N, C-alpha and C positions, 0 to 999 in steps of 0.2 A: 674836403675843405669844409670850414665851420663859419658861422658868423658869430662873434662874440661882442660883448657888451661890456663897458669898462664899469666897474662900480662906483668909481666916483664922479667922473664927467659924464657919464651915460652914453657915449659917443659908440657907435658901432664900428668893427672893423673885421676883416677876414683874417682868417688864421688856418694854414694848410698843415695839418698833422701829418708827420711822415710815419708815426707809429698808430697802431689802432688802440694803444693805451695810453690815456692821457691822464692817467692817475698823478704823477709828480710833474706835470708840465706847468710852467709859467709862461706868460707873456707881458711884454711892456707896453703900455699903450703908447700909441704914436701922437696923441694928442696932449696929455697931461703928463706922461712918463711915469704914472704909477704901475708898479707890477701886482699882477693878481694871478690867482691860478685859473687855469684853461678851463679845466672839468666843471666848475660850478658855475661859469659864465657863460655856457654855449645858448645861444638864442634859435638857431637854425642850422640844420645840417644839409649841406648841398651834395647830392649825388654824382656830379659831374656827368 
């Protein structure tokens, strides 16, 4: 599980990646609706 930060509104949200490879993955912000790349916006990695 990862903590992502939206580049537009700067809100943080959780992302549970099912794959180890996050190269082409995209996420839509739940607050403003902007779509962004997961790999370049990770702020924290949770070990579970």
